[in-house]
N, C-alpha and C positions, 0 to 999 in steps of 0.2 A: 504493500500500500504506500509506503514511504517513497519507494522508487517511482511508482506511478504518479504520485502527487508532485514530486520534484520535476518529473518530465513535463507534466501539465503546466506547472508554474513557469518553467523555462520557455516553453512554447508560447505562452501568453505574453510573457514579458520580454521576449527577444527583441522586438522593435524598440521598446522603451529603454532597454539596456544599451542599445546602440546609441540612442540619443543622449542618454545619461553620460556615457563615456566621452562623447563629443563635448558635452557641456562641461565636464570636469577639466577638459583641456582648455576650453575657451572661457571658463568661469561663468557661463550663462547658457540658457536655452532660448533660441530665437523664436519669435512669434510664428515665423513661417514653418519651422520644424514642428512646433507644437500643433499648428493647424493641420499640417499634412498628416501627422500621426493620428490626430483625432478623427480625421476624415477616413483614414485607412481602417480604424478600429470600429467605425460605424457598421452595424449589421446591414448586409445587402438586402434591399427590399426588392422582391421579384415583381416584375410587371405581370399583368394578367396574361399577356401572350407568352411570356417565359414560363409562367406556372402551367398554363394550358399545354404547352409543348412538352413540359416535363412529365405530365401525367397522361398525355393523350393515348399512349400505347396501353396503359393499364385500364383506362376508361373504355377503350374499344374492346379489349378482351373481356371485361366484365359485361358490357352490353351485348356482346355477340356470343356469350357462353363459351369463352375461350376460343373464339374463332370458328365455332362449329355451326353457327346460324347467322343469317343476315341481321344487320342492325341499322336502323335508320339514324339519321344525324341527331335527332332530338334525344334518342335513347343514349347516345354517346355523350351528349351534353349533360344529361342528368347524372350519368356516372362520373363525369369529370368535375362537375360543379363543387361538390363538397371538398374535393381534393384541392381545387384552385382556391377556395375560401380559406382552407387551412394554411396554404402556402403564402397567400397574400394578405390575409387578415381582413379582406374586403367581403362583407356579408352579401353584397350585390356586385359580383365581379363584372357583369354585363347588364346593361339596361334592357336590351332586347335579345331574345334567344337567337335571332338571326345573325348577331355578331359572331356567335360561336358556329352556328350551322352553315352560314354562308361565307365566312371569312376565316376564322381560326382553323376549323377542321379541314376545309378544302386546301388552304395554304399549307397546312402541315403535310397533307397527303402529297401535294405537289413537290414539296421540299424534301420529302423522305421516300422517294420512289421504291427503293430496294426494300425498306422496312414494311411499306404498306402495299406492296404489289399483290399480296394475297388477301387483303382486307375486302370484305363484302359490305361496303357502306352504301346505304340507299338514300339518295336525295330525291325529293319530290319532283314530279314532272313540271316543267315550265315551258309550255308551247308544244308544238307537234309538227311532224312532217307527213305529207301525203304523196304517195307514189303516183306517177301517171299510169293510166290504163288498169293497173291492178286495183287501184283505189285503197291500197293498204295504208292505214294510218298508224303512225308510230309516235307516241307521246315522248317528249324529250326529257325523260327522267333517266336516272342511272341504269336501272334494270332494263327499261324499255329499249334504250339505245344499245346496251350490251347484247340483248337478244336479237335486235334487228341486224346489227353488224355480224353476229354469229350466223344468222340465217343466210347471209350472202354466200358463204362457202357451201352451206348445205344446198342452197338452190342451184348453184353452179354445177355441183357434182351429182345432181339428181339422176337416178336411173330411169330408164324408159319403162315405167310400170303404170298400171291402172289398177287401183284398188277400190272396190265398191265400199260404200259406207255400210258398216255393219252394226251401227247403233240403231236402236228403235227410235224412230223420229218423234221427238217431243218439242214443244215450244211452250214454255211456261212451267208451272209447278207440277201439273198432273203427271203422275208416274215418274217424277224426277226428284222433287224435294218437298219437305213439309215444314222446314224451318229456314228462315233467312236471318242472317246476322247483319244488323245495321251498325256500322262503325262511324263514330262522329268525326273521324279524320281519315285522310288518305295517307299512304306511305307504308302500310303494313302488308300490301298484297304479296310482295316478294317473300316475306316471312311465311305467310299462309301457304304459298306455293312450295316453299322449301320443306315444310312439314306435312304437305298434302292434306291440309285441314279440310278443304272443301270436299275432296274426294272421300276422305275417311269418314266424314260425318254426313255426306250428302247434303251439304249446306250451301245455300245461296249467300253471296256477300254483296252488300250494298254500302256505299259510303258517301259522305258529303264533307265539305270543309266547313265545319261549324254547324250552325242551326240548319235543320232540314228545310229544303225548299218545298213549295206547294206540290210540285210534281212528285217528290218523294212521299209525301203524305197521301197523295192520290194512289200511288203504287201500294202503299201499306193497306189502304182500304180495299183495293182489288185483291191483294194477296189474302187478306183476312176473309174475303168472300169465298175464297177457295180453301179455307181452313188451314192456311199457312200461318204459323206463329212467327212474329218478328221479335228477335232478341236484340237488345240495345247494349252496345259496348261503348262506354263513355268515361270521361274524366270525372274525378271527384272534385267538383267545383260548381259554382252557381250556373254556369253555362251548361254543364253536363246534366244537371237536374232539369234545366229548362228544355234541353234537347229531348230527353226521354219523355217529359211531360207533353210536349207539343206533338209527339208521335202517337199519343193515345188520347188526346183531348182536342176539342174544337178550338179554333182560333178565329180571329176576325176574318181572315182570308180563306179559311177552309173549315168546313163542318163535315164530320163523318156521318154517314147515313146510319151506321150502327157502331156499337163499341168495337174498336179494332182489337185484334189478338196480338198484344204487345206485352213483353216481359222485360223489365229493366235488369240487365246483368251488370250494370256499371259498378265502378269502384265505390265501396262504402268505407266508412271509418274503420270498421273491423278489418277489412282487407289491408288498409294502409298500415295499421298497427301490426297485424300478423306478419306482413311481408316487410315491415320496417322500411317503407318507401320514403324517398326523398321528397320533401315538401318545398314549396316556394311561396314567397310573400305575394299578396294580391291586395289591390285597393279598389274601393267602390265609391262612386259619386254620391250614392244615397244608401240608406239602411236597407240591406238585402234580406234581412231576417224573415220578414213576412212572406216574401216571395219564395224563399227556400222552404218555409213551413208548408206553403200551399203546394209545393212541388215534391213533397214526400221526404224531406230531410228530417231526421230526428233532432230533438233538442240538443243532444250531445254532439251531433254532427254540425249543427248550426253554431254551437259554441266554438268548434274547431275552425270552421270556415269564416266566422266573423269574430275577431278577438277584441276589437276596440274601436274607438273613434278619436281622430285627431283633427280638431277644428270642424270643418264641414265634410271631411273625408273619413270613410270607414276602412278598416284594414282587417286582414285575416290571412289564412293559409289555404293552399289548394294543392292537389296532386294530379298529375297527368298519367295516363296509362303508359306514356313513354318512359316514365320513371322506372318501369320494370324492365330488367334485362330480357332479351328475347326468350331464353329458356324458361324464365320465371313467368313471363306473359303467356307463353303457350301452355304450360302446365296449369296455370290458374284458369285460363279460358277453357281448356278441355274439361276441367272439373266442373265449371259452371255449365257447360253445354250438356254434360252427362246428367247433372242434377236437374236440368230443364227438360230432360226426356228426349234429347235429340238422338235419333237412330237412323240406320241405313234404310233405304226404301226398297221394298219388294212389291211389285204391282199385284193386283188381283188376278185370279186364275184366268179369267176371260182375256185379259191383256197378255198374260204369258202365253196363252195358246196362239194368239195372233202373232206375237213376236217370234215364237218358235217356227211358225210357218214361213214367215219372212226370212228368218235366218237360214233355214235349210234351202230355200229357193236361191237366195243370194250366194250361198256356198257353192251350189252347182254352177251358177253363172260365172262366179269368180274362177272356178277351175277351168271353164271353157275359155275365158279371157286369157288366163295365164298360158294356156296351150297355144292359142292363136298368136299371142305376142312372140312366143318362142319361134313359131313358124315364120312370122313376118320378119324377124331379125335375120333369117337365113337368106332373104331375098330383098335386101334394101334397094330402094330405087336410086338410080344415078341422079346427080345434081343437074337440074335443068340449066341450059346455057343462059347466061346473062341474068341469073336469079337476083343478084344484088341490085342491078339496074332496074329490073322490073318492080322490085319492092320499093325502091327509092321513088320511082315515078308514081306508084300507087298511093304512097303515104304523104308525099310532098304537099304541104298546106292543108292536109285533111286530119280529122280527129280519129285517125286509125293507127294502130300499133303495127310494127313490122311482123310480129308473129301471127297476128290476125290475118294479114294478107298472105303470109306463107301458108297458113292452114287452108285458106280459100283456094290457093293455087294447087295444093296437094289434093284437095277434094275434087276440084275440077278435072284434074288429071285422071283420077280414078273413075269419074263419072263418064268420061269419053271412051273408056275401055269396053 
């Protein structure tokens, strides 16, 4: 202990010892020396950016279940925020979450390409691209662009095959799903896809950015008419309670013809405590307690969401579903779905009989198509003379694609045989 203590004292006083020896020679300590020493001894205060960069990797690993699941930018922000607060001492390290999700995180990824090349970070779509002729629309979000670019290689290398549709044709909930999950925000679709949530539960997914629009409530009414139950996944805050409330109650702009089949699965105070979720401060322009009471919040939840008043403004805390790491969110949601009675769909016997007839007929036709294609490959037609020029002339200034013209020429050639 003595040796360790002496080592610590020497390390701490090393700079001062140097200045003291100089002072003994000159019989004084200059103000410049003293100021420089005091400046060096000041503890270094990390900026928000420095702190965020220091914890970014740990935050991503927590949000993504150690890199095994996708994580959206806000989930990473919630994982990083308490660490940044601890390092900087700032209780509100950023005024708006967009500073982290649109600046700090993307900049970190750009500046650390080797470290982050395997990260599956999901950013919300902002805009879209539409292809000519195919009409394919691609939203300009992380996952959508990644899938679109990946499909270029798949499309270019496609084999000459014809596969009949083998699913039983449905449009709408009948014989397909009996539950729909309404998510109050977008950005989780890639996570649902990664864990095959929709397929494993036969669950329709619908989402909005914030409060549901009239069209969404109209769809809820139509689905309820077909005995589909809508399950609401929402944040634990004033907006979340309002979102769930408007999906099951009349508003000035929309009145339900009958009581809709809606169940609120949203975060509750019990979930927040059981999962030890990160909270954030929130302010209100007016007292929200009556509104929260009317929308189903308990007295204990209201006391959590509204903690006090400062002048004309009220304050409290809130919790987003983004505060859950991906694995925690999936496990929590799957338990909620199971408790709500969500099950796989098996149609009635009369539907199965018809589907079986269709499947066996298509199987026979598919076998015949496969055989015909193999025969056709053995006798490929020679390329017509001047094909490129003929196509160019046919499409110039017209709303035609090159492959549509090529197909027409091929069909005309066989029609004259």
